[in-house]
C-alpha positions as CSV (number, residue, x, y, z in Angstrom):
1,X,5.2,11.4,-5.2
2,X,5.2,8.5,-2.9
3,X,1.6,7.9,-4.2
4,X,2.4,7.8,-7.4
5,X,5.4,5.2,-7.1
6,X,3.0,3.1,-5.8
7,X,0.4,3.1,-8.1
8,X,3.2,2.6,-10.8
9,X,3.6,-0.2,-8.4
10,X,0.2,-1.6,-8.6
11,X,-0.2,-1.0,-12.7
12,X,3.3,-3.5,-13.1
13,X,2.9,-6.7,-14.9
14,X,6.0,-8.4,-13.4
15,X,4.4,-8.6,-9.7
16,X,7.3,-10.0,-8.0
17,X,9.5,-7.4,-8.9
18,X,6.1,-4.5,-8.2
19,X,5.9,-6.1,-4.5
20,X,9.4,-6.0,-4.3
21,X,9.6,-2.1,-5.0
22,X,6.7,-1.8,-3.3
23,X,8.4,-3.1,-0.1
24,X,11.9,-0.9,-0.7
25,X,9.5,2.5,-1.0
26,X,7.3,1.4,2.3
27,X,11.2,0.9,4.0
28,X,12.6,4.0,2.7
29,X,9.3,5.8,3.9
30,X,10.1,4.5,7.7
31,X,13.4,4.8,7.7
32,X,12.7,8.4,7.3
33,X,9.9,8.8,9.3
34,X,8.2,10.4,7.0
35,X,4.5,10.6,8.3
36,X,2.0,9.3,5.3
37,X,-1.2,10.3,4.4
38,X,-4.7,8.3,3.9
39,X,-4.2,8.8,0.3
40,X,-0.7,7.0,0.0
41,X,-1.5,4.0,2.2
42,X,-4.3,4.2,0.0
43,X,-2.0,3.3,-3.2
44,X,0.5,1.4,-1.1
45,X,-2.9,-1.4,0.3
46,X,-4.0,-1.1,-4.0
47,X,-0.1,-2.0,-4.8
48,X,0.3,-5.0,-2.2
49,X,-3.2,-6.0,-3.8
50,X,-3.3,-6.0,-7.4
51,X,-0.1,-7.9,-7.1
52,X,-1.3,-10.7,-4.8
53,X,0.2,-9.7,-1.8
54,X,-3.2,-9.7,0.3
55,X,-1.4,-10.3,3.6
56,X,0.9,-7.0,3.0
57,X,-2.1,-5.1,1.9
58,X,-4.2,-6.3,5.1
59,X,-1.1,-5.5,7.2
60,X,-1.0,-1.7,5.6
61,X,-4.3,-1.5,7.8
62,X,-3.0,-2.8,10.9
63,X,-0.2,-0.2,10.3
64,X,-3.1,2.9,10.1
65,X,-5.0,1.8,13.1
66,X,-1.9,1.5,15.3
67,X,-1.5,5.0,13.7
68,X,-4.9,6.0,14.7
69,X,-5.7,7.0,10.9
70,X,-9.4,6.7,10.2
71,X,-9.7,4.6,7.2
72,X,-12.1,5.4,4.8
73,X,-13.8,3.9,1.4
74,X,-11.3,3.9,-0.8
75,X,-9.2,1.8,1.4
76,X,-12.0,-1.1,2.0
77,X,-12.9,-0.5,-1.6
78,X,-9.0,-1.4,-2.1
79,X,-8.9,-4.0,0.2
80,X,-11.8,-5.5,-1.4
81,X,-10.5,-5.6,-4.6
82,X,-7.2,-7.7,-3.0
83,X,-9.3,-10.1,-1.7
84,X,-10.8,-11.0,-5.4
């Protein structure tokens, strides 16, 4: 469900609102100590990237690396899209 929420934020037509909601979902997951899988992280990166929060997208990758989560091609593709 969380992955779908991040993807909905990525497709939103309202960038500021989408970034606020992405931040809120991310805080919720952190506060509840919910383990995030690679697909959810990838969707989070996509949400930040498509809405123009490139710095936050890279912060998510830093978080993944700190948690020793291996990056896959989807993560890199979403990062490259964010940079465009």
